[in-house]
N, C-alpha and C positions, 0 to 999 in steps of 0.2 A: 148600312152594313158596317160592322165593326172591323177595324183593321187588325189583321193578325200579325203578331210579332214573328219575324222569321228568325230562326236560330241558325247561326253559322255552323259550318262543319267543325271549326275550331272549338266553339262552345259545346257542341255535342260531344266532341272527343274529350274535352275537359271534363264534362259531366261523367262520361263513361270511366275516366281514369280516377277522378277525385271522389265522387260521391260514395263509392263502396267503402271508403276509408273515413267517412265523416264521423262515425261513432268513435273510432280510435282517436281521431283528431280532438274531439270534444273531451274524451276521457283523459288524454294527456294534458290538455289545457286545464281541465278541472283540477287535476292533481298537482300541476305546477303552480297555478295561481291561487288555488284553494278558495275559489269564490265562484259560485254558479253563474251569476250574471256576467262577471268578468270573463269567465271561460267562454261563454257564448260570444262575447265581443271579440275575444282573441281568435276564436275559430272563424268568425265572420271576416275579420281583417285578414287572417291567413288565407282564407279561400279567395278573397279578392286579390291578394298579392300573388297567389298561385295562378290565378287566371291571367293576371297581367304578365306573368313570366312563364306561361305555359309553353311558349315557343322554345324555351331553354331546356325543357324536359326532354330527356333522351330515351325514355321508354324502358329503362332498366327496372327500377323498383319504385312504383308509384307511391306505395305506402310510406317508404322511407323518405322519399322526396317531399311528400305533403307533411309528414310529421316533423321533418327538420324545419320547414317553414313555420309550422305551429309553435315549435320549440323556440325559434328566434323571436316570434311575435310575443310569446309568453314572457321570455326573459326581458324583452324591451318594456313590456307592461310592468313587470316587477321592478325594473330599474326606475321607470318613471314614477311609480308609486313610492319608492324609497325617497325620491327627491321631493315629493309633495308632502308638506307638513299636515295638510288636511286628511290625507289618506290614513295617517297613523291614528287619527281620532275616530275613525269609523267603527261602527259596531260590528263585531266579528260574529255575532249570533246568526246572521243570515247566510253564513257559508253552508254550502251543501244542502240547501233546502230543495227537497224534491217531493213531488207529489207521490203519495203512496200508490202502489199497484192496486187497481180496483179489484183485482182477483184476491188480494190478501185479506184475510180476516184481521180484526184489530190486533189480536195477539201476535200473528205473524208479522204484521206491519211494525209493531213495537220492537220485536226481536230483530227484524231486519234493520230498523233504524239504530238500535243499540249497537249492532255489529258494524254498521257503517261508521257510526261515531267513534267506535273503538279503533277501527282501521284508520280513520282520519286522524285520530289522536296519535297513533303510532307513527304514521307516515309524516305527520307534522314535526316529529322529532328529528327527521332527516334534513340535511341540507338539500337545496333544489337539485344539485348534481347527483346525489345519491338517490333522491326520490324519483327523478326521471328514469334512471336506470332500472330501479326495482319495478316501477310502473310499466315500463316498456317490456321488461322480461316476464314478470309474473302476472300482470293484469292483461297486457296486450299479447303475451306469449310470443314475443319476437325473439329471433335467434341473436346470438352475440354479434354476428356480422351485420344483421339488420340494425341493431342498436348502434353499432359503429357508423353505419350509413346515416342514421338520424342525428347522432350527437357530434360526429366528426372527430372523435377521440380514438386513440389506438385501442385495439382489442384488449390489451393488457390492462389499460385503464378501466375499461368497461368491467372486466373481470374483478379487478380490485375494488371498484365501487360497489359492485354487487355483493362481494364478500363483506365489505364494511357495512353496507346497508343491512344485510341479513343479521350480522352480529348485533348491531344497534337495535334492530327490531326485536330480536330474541330477548335482549336485556330489558328493553322497555316493556315487553309483554310480560316477562317474569315479574318485573317491578309492579306493574299494574294489577297482576293477579294476587300479589301479596297484600295489597291494600284492601 
């Protein structure tokens, strides 16, 4: 008879708190590090870190708590990558590789891919600080206060980063439409 792994109450509680926000965690990591495989690694590391520190979670806002951990891990990954000379020589073509939705016909899959690449190009023009704010607000639909909880910056800073990010995106979108 095979041994069953018992799940502790803490692990079950962690799963109930963290797993509903796993997609948001991956989404933030993907837009911050701009690499699909690295985003998966960042989320995995963040989830392990969150599990290790679950006792410090006070139960207020699980999404903001988890996303702030993802954010910290992503910035650590980016800093480590900047220090590594090998990382600068890697091929960037593999970014955002995703399998097409099996429900999409080839034309829809092509259009979706072009839209994603265009959005990726536009967001790539932003600094990580601006990009994280716009991703959290527009893609994750978080409130300003929730973004404050994730980033740890004052609400005025969040507002100004969003304003600047939107201005840059508008200019870049207009520039790319002209070409």
